[in-house]
N, C-alpha and C positions, 0 to 999 in steps of 0.2 A: 404439921399442917401447912399446906400451901396457901399463902394469903394472896388474894386478888383484890387490889385496891383501885377504886375509881371514884373520883370526885365528880359529883353532878350537882351543880349550883351550890357546891360546898356543903351540902346537907345529906349526901348519900351515905348510907352506912357502909361499914367495912364488911365485905362478903368473904366468908371462909369456906373452903371446900376440903373434903377429905382427900387423902393421898390416893390416887387411882392405881389400879393394877397395871401390869406391864402392857397388855393389849389396849386397855383403856387409855393408858398414858400416851401410847403411840398415836392413837386416834385423836386424843385431846390436843396434842401438839399441832395436828393438822387442822382440827375443827374446834377451836375454843368455844366454850358455851356462850350463847348470846346473852346479853344483859337484858333483863326484863324491864319492860316499860314501867312497871309498878314499883313503888318504893317499899312495899310491904312484903310482896311475895318473893321467895328465893328463886334464883334462876333454875331452869330445867335443863338437864343434860340428857339428850336423846341418845339412846343406844342404837347403833346401826343394825343390830340383829333383831331388834324389836319390830314386830309388824305393826305399822301405823298406816294411816291414811295417806293419800297423795299430798295433801297439804302438809302433813307432818314430815313426810320424807323430803320435802323441799329444803335444800341447804340454804340457810339464811346468809352465810358468809360467802359471797360470790367472787371475791378477789382471786382466789386460786381454785375455784370450783371446777374449772375445766381439767386442770392437771389432776385433781383429786378424783374426778369421775373416771379418768383413764386408769388410774392405779387401782381403784376399787371396783372396776367393771368385772362382773362375774359371768356374763353370758354374751354370746356373739349374735350379731345381727347380720343380714346380708351386706351391710355396708362396713362391717368391722372385720378385722383379721388379727388373731392371736391377742385379742383384747385391745387392739389399736384401730382407730379409724384411718381411712385412706389419707386424709389430709395430715393426720398426725404422723403417719409413716413417712410421707414425703418430707415433713418438717424434720423428722429424726435423721433422714438421709442427708439433708442439707446441713444439719448441725454436725454430722459425722465427717462430712467431706469439705466443709467450709475452709477456705484459706485464711480468712481474717475473722476476727472476733465480731460477732453480730451484736447489735444493741440488746441489752437485757432489761427485764422489768423486775421490779421488786417482788419477791415471792416465787421466782421461777424455780421449778424443781429440777431442771436440767442444766448442766454446765454447757455454756454456749460456744465453746471453742475446743477443737481437738488438741490445742497446745496446752490446755489446762491439765493439771496433774490427775484430777479425778474424773477425766472424761470417760474412761472405760467403765467406771462404776456408776456414773450418772446416766449414761446412755445405754439402752438395751443393745445386745449383739445384733448385727445386721442379719445374721443367719436366721434369727427368730422372726425377722420381718419378711425375708425373701423365700425361704424354703417352705412352701405351702403346697397344697394339692391343686390349687387353681393355676394352671399353666399360663393363661392369659394375664392373670394378675401378676404372676412372677415376671413375665416379660415386660410388662409396663413398669414395674418397680425397677428392674435391672436397667432398662433404657433411661429411666429418669436418673438413676445413679450414674450412668455413663455420661449423660448430659452435664450433670453437676461436676463430674471429674474433668470433663472437657473445659468447662468454664474456669475451673481452678488452674488447669494447665495453661490456658490462654492468658490468665492474669500473671502467671509466673513468667511466661515469655515476654509479656509487656514490661514487667519489672526488669528483666534482663536487658531489654532494649534501652530502657531508661538509664540503667547503670552504664550502658555503653554510650551514653551521651546522645541519644536520639530523642527528638522531641516527642511529646505526647501524641500529637496529631499523626506524625509519621509512624510511630509505633502502632497506633490503633489501626491506621490504614493498611499497613503491611500485615498485621496480625489477621485482619479480615480476609486478606488474600491467601494466607496460609491455613485458614480454617476451612474444613476440618482435617485435611490430608496430613500436613506436617504436624499439626497439634496432636492428632491421634498417634502419629509415630512417636512423638516425644512422650506421650502418655503411656504407650505400650513399653517403650524402653525403660521408662522410670519404674513401671511396675515390675519388669523383669529383673531390675537391679536389686530387688529385695532378696533374690536368691544368693547374691554375693555376700560373703561373711562380713565385709566391712559396712554393708548397708542393711544388714538383717534387722537391726533395731531402729533404723532411720524412718522418718515419716516420708510420705509421698512427696511433699514439697521439697524436702532436702534432696531426694533422689532426682527429681525433675530439674532442680537448679544445677546439680552436679552434672547431669547429662548435657544440658545446654552449654555449660562451661567447657566440658570436654570436647564437644562437637565443633567448637569455634564458629558457630553459626553467626554470632553477632559481628565478629571481625570480618567474616566473609561478606555479610550484608554491607558493611561500611566500604569494603573494597569494591563491590559491585556498584554501589552508589557513586563512588569516586570515578568509576569508568563510564558514567553516564546512563546507567540503567534506572528506569523509573521503578517505583515500588510495585506496580502490577507485574512488570517483567521479572523483578526479583522474586516475587511470590510464586509466579508460575515456574520459574527456574528451580527454585528450591523444592517445589512439589514434584517436578519432573525427576529430580535426583533420587527420589524414593529413599531418602535418608542418607544416601552416600554423598555427604556434603563435600568431601575432599575431591570427588570426581569433578566438581564444578571448577575448582581452582586449577586442577591438573589440566583439564581441557582448555580452560582459558589461557593458561601459560603456553600451551601448544599452539593455540591460535595466534598468539603474539609472535611466536617463532616464525610463522609464515606471513607476517606483516599484516595481520588483521588487527586493527587498532580502533580505539574510541568506542562509540556506541555500537559499532558493528560486532563487537565481541558478544554483547548481550543478544543481539539479533540472531547471530549464528547459533548461539547456544539454545535459544528458545525455539527457533524454526527447525533446528536439527532434532529437537525433541529428545526423548529418552534414549534413542539409539546412539546418538553421538556421545552421551555421557557414559554409556555402557561399553564403548569401544576403548581399547587401550591405545597408547601413542604409537606402538609399532604398527598396528593396523592403519592408523591415520597416515603415518609416514609412507606406507606402501601405496596408498591411494594417490598421494601427491606425487610420488616417484613415477607411477604409471602414467599419470597425466603429463608429466614432464617429458617422458619418453615419446609422447605422441604429439608434440608440437606446442604444448602449453608451457610457456616460459615460467621459470621459477619466480620471477618478480611479479608475475600476474596472479599468483595463487591467492594472495590476500584479497585482491579485488574480486576474484571469482568466487571464493568461499563466502565473502561478505554478501554477495548478491544471490548466491544459491548454495546455502549450507547443506541442502539435501544431498549434495554430492558425497558428503562424508558419511552418509547413512548406508550407502550401497556396499554390497559385498564385491569382491574382486570379479566374480563371475558376471554379476549384473552390470558392472561398469564396463567390462569388455564387450558385452552384448550391445550395449548402447553405443559404444564407439564404433563397433563394426557396422551398425546401421548406417552411419554416415560415410564410412570408408567404402562401403559397397556402391555408393553413388558416384564414385570416381574422385572423391575429395582427398587431397593429399594432406600431409601433416601440417604444412604451413597454413592452408586454408582452414583446417580443423581448429588449429590453435587460435587463429584470429576470430573464428566464428564463436568459440567458447568465450573468448575475452569480450566480444561485443555483446553477447547475450548469453550469460551463463545458464539461464534456465533451459536453453535448448538441449542441454545434456542431462540435467538432473531433476527437472521439475515435472515434465509430462511423461505419461506412460508410453510404452512402446506401441501399444495398439492405437493410441491417439495420434502419435507421430506418423504411423503407417497410413492412416486414413487421410491425413493432410497431404502427404506426398502423393498418394493416389489421386487426390482431387486436383493437385497442380498439374499432374500429367494429362488431365483431360483437356488442357489448353493446347496440347500438341507438343509438350516438352518431354524430352527423354530423361533418363536417369542422370546423365552427366549435366544436362541443363538444369535440372532441379538441384543437383549438388552445388553447381556454381551459384544458383539463385539463393540458396540457403546460406552459402558461405558469404555472399554479398549482403544479404538482408535476413539474418536468422530470426528477426522478430516475427516473421511470417508464421513460425511454429507456435507462436503465442496467440494466434487469432483463431476464433471459432468458425467452423465451417457453416453451421446453421445460422449463427447470429451475425456473422460478419461477411463471409464470402458470398454465400448464395444471394442475399438481398442486393449486394453490390453488382454482381453479375447480371441479375435480372434488370436492375435499373439501367446499366450500361447498354443492355440489349434493346430496351425500349427507347434509348436515345439514338439508336441506329448504329451502334458500334458492333462490328462483327467479331467473331472469335479471334481472327488474326489481329484485329485492333486491340482486343483485350490482352492477347499474348504480348503485344508490343508494350502496352501499359504495364503489364506485370514484369517484363524483363527490364524495361527502361527505368521505371519508378515503382518498384514493388511495395514501397511504403503506402501507396494508395490503397492497397488491399488490407491495410491495417487501420484505416481511418473509420470513424463512425459515419455512416451514410447520411443520416438525417442532420446531424450537427455540423457536418463539414461539406460533403460533396453536393447535397441537394441545394443548400443555400447558395453556393457558388454558381451552380447551373442556373438557378433562378435569377441571380444577379446579371448573368450574361444575357438572359432573355430580356430583362428589363432595359438594358442599354441598347438593344436592337440587334444582337447577334442571332442569326437564323438558326433553326434547329440543325440543319445539315452542317452549318458552320461550327456549332458547338461540338458535334461529334468529331468533325475533322480536327479542330484545334486541340481537343483532348487527346486524340491519338498522336497528333503531331508533337505536342508539347505536354506530356503527362505531368511534368513537374508543376504545371499550373495548379493542379489540385492540392499540392502540398503547401501553397502559399496561404497566408492569413487573409481572409476577406477584408477585415477592417483595418489591418495594419499594413497590408501590401497591395492588394488588388484595387480596392476602392481609392486609396490615395493616388495611385498612378493614373487611374481614369480621370479623376478630378484635375490632375496636373495637365493631362492632354487637352482637356476641355478649356481650362482657364489660362494656361501658360504657353501651350504649344499651338494654339490656333485651330485645333480640330473642332469641327462643328458637331452639334448633337446628331445630325443625320448621318455623319460619317464615322462616329465613334464605334458603332457596332462593326462596321467594315474594317476599321483599323485593328480592333481587337481580334476579329475573326481571321484577318490575314497575318497579323503579327502578334500572336499571343506571347511571344518571347519578351515583348516590351514590359509585360507585367512582372517580369523577374528582374528588371533593371532598377538600379538605385536612382532615386530622384536627384539627390544631392551630388552624387558622384558621376552619373552618366547622363540622365535626361536633361537636367537643367543646363549643364555646361554645353551640351550639343545644341540646344535651342539658342543659347546666347551666341554660339559660334556662327550659326547660319544667319542669325539676324545681324551679326557684324559684317556679313558679306553684302548686305544691302537688301536682303529678302524680308519683306514685311510679314507680320504675324499671320494674316489671312492666307497669303501665298504659301507660307511654310506649312500651314495646316492642310492645304490642298496637296502639297508635296508629300506630307506624311500619309495622307489618305491614299495616295497613289503608290507609295513605297514606305510602309510603316517601319521597315528595318533601318531607315535612314538615321534614326536616333540611337541605334545600337553600336555604331562604329566609334572607335576612338578618334579623338581629334588629331592625334599624331598621324593617323592613316588618312584622314580627310584632307589635311592641309597640303601635303605634296601633290595629291591628285588635283586639287583645285588650282594650285600654282601652275601645274603643267597645262591644265586646260586653258587658263587665261593668258599665260606668258608664252608658251611654246606653240600650242595649237591655235592661239589667238581666237578663242571662241567667246561669244558674248554670254552674259549671265543667264539670258533667256534660254539658251540651250540646256543649261543645267536645270533650270526650273522645269523645262519641258520633259527632261529625262533624268530624274533624280537617281535612277538606278546606276548612273555613271559611277557613283562611289562604291558600288558593289563589285566592280571588276578590278583585277590586279593591274597595278601600274606597270610593273616590269614585264609581266607575261601577256597582257592583253592590250592595254591602251597604247603604250609606246611602240610595240612592233606593228600594230595595224596603222598607227598614224604614219610611220615611216613608209609603209607600203603605199598608202594614199599619196604621200608626198612624192615618192618615186614615180608613180604613174600619173601624177598631176590630176587627181580626182579628189572630190570631197563629198562626204556623206553626212547625214545627220547622225547624232550620237547613237540613236536607237539602232540604225542599220550598220553602223560601224562596229558596235560592240556585242549586240545580242545574238548575232548569227554565228554559226559554226565556222570553222576554218574553210571548209569547202564552199559553203554558201558565200562567205566573204570573198573568196578568190573568184568565184563566178560573177559576183556583183562588180568586182573591180574590172574584170575582163569586159563585161558588157558596157561599163562606163567608158573604158578606153576605146572600144569600137565605135561608140556613139560620138566620141570626140573626133576620131579620125574621119568619120563621115561628115561631121560638121566642118572640119578643116578642109575637106576635099570639095566642099560646096554642095554636097547632096543634102541640103537642109530640108528640102521638101519631103523627103522620104524618111525622116527621122522617126515619125510615128509608126511606119511600117516595120522598122527594124528594132524599135525600142520595146521594152517589156510591156506586157499587157496590163500589169498592175498600175493603175493610175496613181495610187498613193505613192508607189515606189518611184514613178516618174517625177512627181512633185518633190520627193525627198532627195533626188539626185541632182547635185549641182556640178555642171561640167566646168572644169577649170581650163581655160584656154591660154595658159601662160606660155 
């Protein structure tokens, strides 16, 4: 007899039950009989096969009622499958594929970890849960199983990273970049390893760990990190390799051999994409050799590949076609090599159709094939500009400023970088500034054509400071500043500390006051652009040899623009030989023939004066009254 003892306030009697049969014993172990609330009535054991009311069928012991109901369920409902509910099936899948032991509760009927010995006996076979007649339900269960296995593989990878002495945060961030592409690859390879004899009886976790160790992916990650690659770059690179991890190190070593170093190795590998990793070193060497044969120096290869790794993805036929596109425009090997070095994208980044459209647009300015070839060799960045977004708006704006096509062609050939600038953020602001300081519209167009480099200067760091210097330190008035900039836009390209300020101090050292200097600059803005070493001998010759007063220099500041050896000294000797004297303007500004005629006329007037025919001087003298006033007859 099986004795069941229970003390209740120390007065409960000892209850004795007969030994149950085999079926009854199995059921009794799962459902012990409840203790009656009465002290006199014996406990009632309910037979599950007996038909009772709903109240009688209710299981009073609810601790393991859910597990028991699954085991003893005898009919299917639309929410059940093979005797298991949907939630129970997912729970069983998670228990079957879990990597770590999950928390258990007392009375659980399932073993909670596949590492336990009795897991196969405690968990139902997966095929009993998956292979059903409901295809949609099968797909849902399979996808859920796949997601669970992915999560397990992800945890195995993180564990391998932590064993490789990577931090938890770094491992988690990198794993998120490798999910799901590389994680799926590891999962598939680990599953296929079960066919190998040595792994036939191994668990999935063991196979996944073995594959990660054999692939050397963790040492590769450390090597890439040491070379300056961030975890997003490493994740993208490993995914691009499509499982061929060794190709990453092989390609990286080849990049080092052509002097690609530092973080540019990762940039080249990532931007090159899958095509670079799929090519062998012989094909890459052939590409480099062909570039070297056409003007690209060997020592430039590292720089070029770092800036445009797309070059390594081209086949030899495509590379030859692209190079022929530039050689057909009359470009030689030297120009081609320097062009590729200055802007590597000009060869490997843009499509042939796009390059042809840009060359055709440049020809609309009146340039020939050779002109375009020289232009691209000098400024290959033009090939990186958009026709619709960059060139057409600029051409339209220059047209409304009054610049003709010839003027645009001059801007393009002299300073092609102007066609690479943003219109609103760069050119429009500068033009508006010139308007604000008083430069006329026609003057703006003229100064842009005359000095296109003006548009390449910074408004706030170069143009505005020069204007402020002219107004405050050089004596230029506000009414004349527009005239000065319009006549001499080259001043805006001069350095204040090295050019403008020393020249201002030099002229003031000659005895010229600030206001007078400002008037001289307004009359001849280029006065501040000459080197002091050139100004000093001219001034010395004017004052000591020609014995001219300072007022002559103030009246004609263009005196400093003429050559001392070729213009000033020869003409001064002619005047001394003929005993005539002219103002500096008529002495230097005329051509040689005009100067000779003026000297002859002055000599004739002197002879007439010496002969006493002074009353008829006006009849024989030039009709230009200003010229008569400017001519001084020397009667030495």
